[in-house]
C-alpha positions in Angstrom: 60.6 69.6 -8.5 58.1 68.1 -6.0 59.1 68.9 -2.5 56.2 67.0 -0.9 57.6 64.2 1.2 56.1 60.9 1.2 54.3 60.1 4.5 54.3 56.4 5.8 52.7 55.2 9.0 53.4 51.6 10.4 50.7 49.2 11.3 50.6 45.5 12.4 48.2 43.0 11.1 48.4 39.4 12.8 51.6 40.4 14.7 53.2 41.3 11.3 54.4 44.9 10.6 53.6 46.8 7.5 54.4 50.4 6.4 51.8 52.0 4.5 51.8 55.2 2.6 49.2 57.8 3.3 48.5 61.4 3.6 49.1 62.7 7.0 45.6 63.7 7.6 44.4 60.1 6.9 47.0 58.6 9.3 44.6 58.3 12.3 41.6 56.7 10.1 44.4 54.3 8.5 45.5 53.3 12.1 42.1 52.8 13.4 41.1 50.6 10.2 44.2 48.6 10.8 43.4 48.0 14.4 39.8 46.8 13.3 41.2 44.7 10.7 43.9 43.0 12.9 40.9 42.3 15.5 39.1 40.5 12.9 42.1 38.6 11.7 43.1 37.6 15.2 39.6 36.5 16.0 39.9 34.1 12.8 43.4 33.0 13.8 42.1 32.1 17.3 39.5 29.9 16.0 42.4 27.7 14.8 40.8 26.5 11.7 42.5 28.9 9.4 46.4 29.3 9.6 47.5 30.9 6.2 47.7 34.5 6.7 46.3 35.2 3.1 43.2 33.1 3.9 42.7 34.8 7.2 43.0 38.2 5.4 40.4 37.1 2.8 38.0 35.8 5.5 38.3 38.9 7.4 37.8 41.1 4.4 34.6 39.1 3.4 33.3 39.4 7.0 34.0 42.9 7.1 32.5 43.6 3.8 29.4 41.7 4.8 29.2 43.8 8.1 29.5 47.1 6.0 26.8 46.0 3.5 24.4 45.0 6.3 24.9 48.4 8.0 24.5 50.2 4.6 21.2 48.3 4.1 20.0 49.3 7.4 20.9 52.9 6.8 19.0 52.9 3.6 16.0 51.4 5.2 16.1 54.0 7.9 16.5 56.8 5.4 13.5 55.5 3.3 11.4 55.0 6.7 12.2 58.4 7.7 11.2 59.8 4.3 7.9 58.1 4.2 7.3 59.5 7.7 8.2 63.0 6.5 5.7 62.5 3.7 2.9 61.3 5.7 3.7 64.4 8.3 3.6 66.8 5.4 0.4 65.4 4.2 -1.1 65.6 7.7 0.0 69.1 8.0 -1.6 70.1 4.7 -5.1 68.8 5.7 -4.8 70.3 9.2 -6.8 73.6 9.5 -4.6 76.6 9.3 -3.9 78.3 12.9 -3.9 81.6 11.1 -7.6 81.4 10.8 -8.0 81.3 14.5 -6.3 84.6 15.3 
């Protein structure tokens, strides 16, 4: 018999409460994500152009996915730039005279 209790946490999205199952060690991250999503949904709702909760949730999800993909692309570009810089540094060091020959 499984003695582990199912853990839940309560979150609020667009003033509506939800109970979500999650591992205890994931609760803080889930609550943080819920606050972030709620802010995105509140921003869309405040514009007044969309009132349907489902549409607001979809628009918020699309906006957040766009933001995430943009950040991921920036990270990859930064990593590629750093890798190129590292390669150039290694090549320059390989061409430099050895300091051991000066001793």
